[in-house]
C-alpha positions as CSV (number, residue, x, y, z in Angstrom):
1,X,87.6,107.7,91.0
2,X,91.1,107.9,89.7
3,X,91.7,111.1,87.7
4,X,95.4,111.3,87.4
5,X,98.6,109.2,87.1
6,X,101.9,110.4,88.5
7,X,105.0,108.8,87.0
8,X,108.5,108.8,88.4
9,X,111.1,109.1,85.5
10,X,114.4,107.5,86.4
11,X,114.0,103.7,86.5
12,X,110.3,103.9,85.7
13,X,109.9,105.5,82.3
14,X,113.5,105.1,81.3
15,X,116.1,102.8,82.9
16,X,118.6,105.4,83.8
17,X,119.6,103.5,87.0
18,X,121.2,100.5,85.3
19,X,123.6,102.8,83.3
20,X,124.3,104.7,86.5
21,X,125.3,101.6,88.3
22,X,127.3,100.3,85.3
23,X,129.2,103.6,85.2
24,X,130.1,103.4,88.8
25,X,130.9,99.7,88.6
26,X,133.4,100.5,85.9
27,X,135.0,103.2,88.0
28,X,135.2,101.0,91.1
29,X,136.5,98.0,89.1
30,X,139.4,100.1,88.0
31,X,140.5,100.2,91.7
32,X,139.5,96.6,92.4
33,X,136.6,97.6,94.6
34,X,133.0,96.2,94.4
35,X,130.4,98.9,94.0
36,X,128.0,98.7,97.0
37,X,124.5,98.4,95.5
38,X,122.7,98.5,98.9
39,X,124.6,101.7,100.0
40,X,123.8,103.3,96.6
41,X,120.2,102.3,97.1
42,X,120.0,105.0,99.8
43,X,120.1,107.7,97.2
44,X,118.0,106.1,94.5
45,X,114.8,107.9,93.8
46,X,115.8,111.2,95.3
47,X,117.5,111.6,98.7
48,X,120.5,113.1,96.9
49,X,124.1,112.6,97.8
50,X,123.8,113.6,101.5
51,X,123.1,110.0,102.5
52,X,125.7,108.2,100.4
53,X,128.6,109.5,98.3
54,X,130.1,107.0,95.8
55,X,133.2,109.2,95.6
56,X,133.7,109.4,99.4
57,X,133.1,105.7,99.7
58,X,135.6,104.9,97.0
59,X,138.1,107.3,98.7
60,X,137.6,105.6,102.0
61,X,138.1,102.1,100.5
62,X,141.2,103.0,98.5
63,X,142.8,105.6,100.7
64,X,143.1,107.9,97.7
65,X,141.8,111.5,97.1
66,X,139.3,112.2,94.4
67,X,138.0,115.5,93.0
68,X,134.4,115.8,94.3
69,X,133.4,117.1,90.9
70,X,133.7,113.6,89.6
71,X,130.5,112.9,91.4
72,X,128.4,115.5,89.7
73,X,130.0,116.1,86.3
74,X,132.1,113.2,85.0
75,X,129.7,110.5,86.2
76,X,126.7,112.3,84.8
77,X,128.3,112.6,81.4
78,X,129.1,108.9,81.5
79,X,125.5,108.3,82.5
80,X,124.1,110.3,79.7
81,X,126.1,108.6,77.0
82,X,124.7,105.2,78.2
83,X,121.2,106.5,78.7
84,X,121.0,107.7,75.1
85,X,120.6,104.1,74.0
86,X,118.0,103.2,76.5
87,X,114.4,102.6,75.2
88,X,111.2,103.5,77.0
89,X,110.5,100.7,79.5
90,X,107.8,98.0,78.6
91,X,104.2,99.0,79.1
92,X,104.9,102.7,79.7
93,X,103.6,103.9,76.3
94,X,100.6,101.7,76.5
95,X,99.7,103.2,79.9
96,X,100.2,106.7,78.6
97,X,98.0,106.2,75.6
98,X,95.4,104.4,77.5
99,X,95.3,107.1,80.2
100,X,94.9,109.8,77.6
101,X,92.1,107.9,75.9
102,X,90.3,107.8,79.3
103,X,90.9,111.5,79.9
104,X,93.2,111.0,82.8
105,X,95.7,113.8,83.7
106,X,99.4,112.9,83.7
107,X,102.5,114.2,85.4
108,X,106.1,113.3,85.7
109,X,107.2,113.7,89.3
110,X,111.0,113.3,89.7
111,X,113.7,114.2,92.2
112,X,116.0,114.8,89.3
113,X,116.3,118.3,87.8
114,X,114.8,119.7,84.7
115,X,118.2,119.9,83.0
116,X,118.2,116.1,83.1
117,X,114.5,115.2,82.7
118,X,113.4,117.7,80.0
119,X,115.9,116.7,77.2
120,X,115.2,113.0,77.8
121,X,111.4,113.6,77.5
122,X,112.0,115.4,74.2
123,X,114.3,112.7,72.9
124,X,111.6,110.1,73.7
125,X,108.9,112.4,72.2
126,X,106.9,112.2,75.4
127,X,106.9,115.9,76.5
128,X,103.5,116.6,75.0
129,X,101.7,113.7,76.8
130,X,102.2,115.2,80.3
131,X,100.2,118.0,81.8
132,X,103.0,118.7,84.3
133,X,106.6,117.9,84.8
134,X,107.6,118.4,88.4
135,X,111.3,118.2,89.3
136,X,113.4,118.9,92.3
137,X,113.4,122.7,91.5
138,X,109.6,122.7,91.8
139,X,109.4,120.9,95.2
140,X,111.1,121.9,98.4
141,X,112.6,118.5,99.2
142,X,113.5,115.4,97.3
143,X,112.0,112.0,97.9
144,X,111.4,110.2,100.3
145,X,109.8,113.5,101.3
146,X,106.3,114.0,99.8
147,X,106.9,117.6,98.4
148,X,107.3,116.6,94.7
149,X,104.2,114.5,94.7
150,X,102.2,117.2,96.6
151,X,103.3,119.7,94.0
152,X,102.2,117.4,91.2
153,X,98.8,117.1,92.8
154,X,98.5,120.8,93.0
155,X,99.6,121.2,89.3
156,X,97.0,118.7,88.2
157,X,94.3,120.0,90.6
158,X,93.5,116.6,92.0
159,X,93.2,115.2,95.5
160,X,95.5,112.4,96.8
161,X,92.7,109.8,96.6
162,X,92.1,110.7,93.0
163,X,95.7,109.9,91.9
164,X,98.0,106.9,91.5
165,X,101.8,107.0,91.6
166,X,104.1,104.7,89.7
167,X,107.5,104.2,91.3
168,X,110.5,101.9,91.0
169,X,112.5,102.8,94.2
170,X,112.1,102.5,98.0
171,X,112.4,106.3,98.3
172,X,109.7,106.9,95.7
173,X,107.3,104.5,97.4
174,X,107.9,106.2,100.8
175,X,107.3,109.6,99.3
176,X,104.0,108.5,97.8
177,X,102.9,107.0,101.1
178,X,103.9,110.2,102.9
179,X,101.8,112.2,100.4
180,X,98.8,109.9,101.0
181,X,98.7,108.7,97.4
182,X,98.3,105.1,96.5
183,X,101.3,103.7,94.8
184,X,102.2,100.9,92.3
185,X,105.8,99.8,92.5
186,X,107.5,98.6,89.4
187,X,111.1,97.8,90.4
188,X,113.7,97.5,87.6
189,X,116.5,94.9,87.8
190,X,118.6,97.3,89.9
191,X,116.0,98.6,92.4
192,X,114.5,95.1,92.8
193,X,117.8,94.3,94.6
194,X,116.9,97.0,97.2
195,X,113.7,95.4,98.4
196,X,110.9,97.8,97.4
197,X,108.1,97.5,99.9
198,X,105.1,99.5,101.1
199,X,103.3,99.7,97.8
200,X,99.6,99.1,97.2
201,X,100.5,96.9,94.3
202,X,103.8,95.6,92.9
203,X,104.3,94.7,89.3
204,X,107.4,93.3,87.5
205,X,106.5,95.5,84.5
206,X,103.7,97.8,83.4
207,X,103.3,95.4,80.5
208,X,102.1,92.7,82.9
209,X,98.7,94.4,83.6
210,X,96.7,96.6,81.3
211,X,95.7,100.0,82.7
212,X,92.0,99.2,82.5
213,X,92.5,96.2,84.7
214,X,94.7,98.0,87.1
215,X,92.2,100.9,87.5
216,X,89.6,98.4,88.4
217,X,91.6,97.5,91.5
218,X,91.5,101.1,92.7
219,X,88.2,102.4,91.3
220,X,86.1,99.5,92.7
221,X,84.5,99.9,96.1
222,X,83.6,96.9,98.2
223,X,80.9,97.6,100.7
224,X,77.8,96.2,102.4
225,X,74.7,96.2,100.4
226,X,72.2,99.0,100.7
227,X,68.4,98.8,100.1
228,X,68.8,100.7,96.9
229,X,71.2,97.9,95.6
230,X,68.6,95.1,95.7
231,X,67.4,95.3,92.1
232,X,71.0,95.6,90.9
233,X,72.1,92.6,93.0
234,X,69.3,90.5,91.4
235,X,70.4,91.7,88.0
236,X,74.1,90.8,88.6
237,X,73.2,87.3,89.9
238,X,70.8,86.8,87.0
239,X,73.4,87.6,84.4
240,X,76.3,85.8,86.1
241,X,74.6,82.4,86.0
242,X,72.9,80.4,83.2
243,X,69.7,80.1,85.3
244,X,67.8,82.4,87.7
245,X,68.1,80.0,90.6
246,X,70.9,82.0,92.3
247,X,69.1,85.4,91.9
248,X,66.0,83.9,93.4
249,X,68.1,82.3,96.2
250,X,69.6,85.7,97.2
251,X,66.2,87.4,97.2
252,X,64.7,84.7,99.4
253,X,67.6,84.5,101.9
254,X,67.4,88.2,102.3
255,X,63.6,88.2,102.7
256,X,63.9,85.5,105.5
257,X,66.5,87.6,107.3
258,X,69.3,85.1,106.7
259,X,71.6,87.3,104.7
260,X,74.3,87.6,107.4
261,X,76.9,89.4,105.2
262,X,76.0,90.7,101.8
263,X,78.7,92.7,99.9
264,X,78.6,94.5,96.6
265,X,81.4,95.6,94.3
266,X,80.6,99.1,92.9
267,X,82.2,101.2,90.2
268,X,80.8,104.7,90.5
269,X,77.1,104.0,91.1
270,X,77.0,100.6,89.3
271,X,76.9,97.3,91.1
272,X,79.1,95.0,89.2
273,X,79.6,92.1,91.7
274,X,78.0,90.5,94.8
275,X,78.8,87.9,97.5
276,X,76.5,86.5,100.1
277,X,77.3,84.8,103.4
278,X,74.5,82.9,105.2
279,X,74.3,80.8,108.4
280,X,75.6,77.2,108.7
281,X,74.5,74.7,111.3
282,X,76.2,71.5,112.3
283,X,74.4,68.2,113.1
284,X,74.9,67.0,115.7
285,X,74.9,70.5,117.2
286,X,78.1,72.2,118.1
287,X,78.6,75.6,119.7
288,X,80.5,76.9,116.6
289,X,79.6,79.9,114.5
290,X,79.9,79.1,110.8
291,X,78.9,80.8,107.5
292,X,78.5,79.5,104.0
293,X,79.6,81.5,101.0
294,X,77.3,81.6,98.0
295,X,76.6,82.7,95.5
296,X,79.5,84.8,94.3
297,X,78.5,86.8,91.2
298,X,80.2,89.2,88.8
299,X,78.8,90.7,85.6
300,X,80.1,88.6,82.7
301,X,81.9,91.6,81.1
302,X,83.7,92.2,84.4
303,X,84.8,88.6,85.1
304,X,88.4,87.6,85.0
305,X,89.5,91.0,86.5
306,X,89.9,90.0,90.1
307,X,86.5,91.3,91.4
308,X,85.4,87.9,92.7
309,X,88.7,87.6,94.6
310,X,88.3,91.0,96.2
311,X,84.7,90.2,97.3
312,X,85.9,86.9,98.9
313,X,88.9,88.5,100.6
314,X,86.8,91.4,102.0
315,X,84.1,89.0,103.1
316,X,86.5,86.7,104.9
317,X,88.1,89.7,106.6
318,X,84.7,90.8,107.9
319,X,83.9,87.3,109.1
320,X,87.2,87.2,111.1
321,X,86.4,90.6,112.6
322,X,83.0,89.4,113.7
323,X,84.4,86.4,115.4
324,X,83.1,83.6,113.2
325,X,84.8,80.2,113.6
326,X,84.7,78.7,110.1
327,X,83.5,79.1,106.5
328,X,82.2,76.5,104.0
329,X,81.4,76.6,100.3
330,X,80.8,74.6,97.2
331,X,83.1,75.5,94.3
332,X,86.2,74.8,92.3
333,X,88.9,73.6,94.7
334,X,91.6,75.0,92.4
335,X,90.2,78.5,92.6
336,X,89.2,78.6,96.3
337,X,92.5,77.0,97.5
338,X,94.1,80.4,97.0
339,X,91.9,81.7,99.8
340,X,92.9,79.0,102.2
341,X,90.1,76.5,101.6
342,X,90.7,72.8,101.6
343,X,88.3,69.8,101.2
344,X,85.9,70.0,104.2
345,X,86.2,66.2,104.8
346,X,89.7,66.9,106.1
347,X,88.0,68.7,109.0
348,X,85.5,65.9,109.5
349,X,82.7,67.8,107.8
350,X,80.1,66.3,105.4
351,X,77.3,67.9,103.5
352,X,74.1,67.1,101.8
353,X,75.8,68.0,98.5
354,X,78.4,65.3,98.7
355,X,81.9,65.1,100.1
356,X,84.0,65.7,97.0
357,X,86.7,68.2,96.6
358,X,84.2,70.9,95.7
359,X,82.8,71.0,99.3
360,X,85.4,73.0,101.1
361,X,86.0,74.6,104.4
362,X,88.4,77.1,106.1
363,X,89.0,77.6,109.8
364,X,89.0,81.3,110.8
365,X,90.4,80.3,114.2
366,X,93.2,77.7,113.9
367,X,92.2,74.3,115.3
368,X,88.6,75.3,115.9
369,X,87.4,72.2,113.9
370,X,89.7,69.7,115.5
371,X,87.8,66.6,116.5
372,X,84.6,67.8,114.8
373,X,82.5,65.2,113.0
374,X,79.3,66.7,111.7
375,X,76.9,67.2,108.9
376,X,76.9,70.8,107.5
377,X,73.5,72.2,106.8
378,X,72.8,75.4,104.8
379,X,69.7,77.5,105.4
380,X,66.5,75.9,104.0
381,X,66.2,78.5,101.2
382,X,68.8,76.5,99.3
383,X,66.5,73.5,99.0
384,X,63.4,75.6,98.4
385,X,64.8,77.1,95.2
386,X,66.3,73.9,94.0
387,X,70.0,74.3,94.9
């Protein structure tokens, strides 16, 4: 269960990185030199000026000598004058308020120093929302080292698996990975040019996905059903469909020993979704191992939040691991095409339910259905319950 959110500051809460680049671009333009975004990217998020020095680079390109203090003082003053006009980035306040309403703990975890972060938090009137503000003085090493995030976990008294990090830069994502904390990347227009990878989820803006929906992606556990789940699975299927046929079908397939793979989506102790895979045979007989998906059920109040997709993706992954050859299903072709399904007739497969676009198949081993011409048959329980 997620208990805490850790926010980077520069480029994530406030776009301080665009003003920084603008400031340097103006300096470089004065000397007719293009500011090297990719080189600058080495220091974004925290590794300091040891990896790249804008002043040293400019001196190298121009052959001129510059006072090193230009790097730490004059540029920072220029940055601050530009930053003063920057608003909080979209979605940040919504996340902070939603997190507080849920009782989540919050921290700023930045490689900048308190002299930079604290006044900006005060200007934005955010200082009272955070339980901890961890800066470079509080950690031993800057990002991409994990120290700052580990210090934030300690301050909030949570374990790595109980927290989420929000970062905009490659160094920040690497630091979160090194700390063992799941991370959501939200690159800004500048850091997006650096190629931010390695995150558990990437968003263009926090305004794109409400916190409640995001937490579902991390609070939900997909696992095999347990005996204690059986009543809840019946309830989920009963509520997900207008009739009880699907709930009865699942019960009967399980009773007959034909529930090959049965997965549940669980939040805490509550089963909120279910997917069933059962055996498929081909007529005339072929030495191929196939499974049929169905039903896929999610509680009505939890639909539209990606739970069905996660159940399908997890199920397909297990099918591949177990060496199955192909999967078939009956459903909306527009929805299932995102998982690699195409009309089954393109593989030469027909079914007792018709051969329209809704009857779909996917090879789990490329080319395994080449040359196959067969009737696909589900387990008899489907006919017995009237499916």
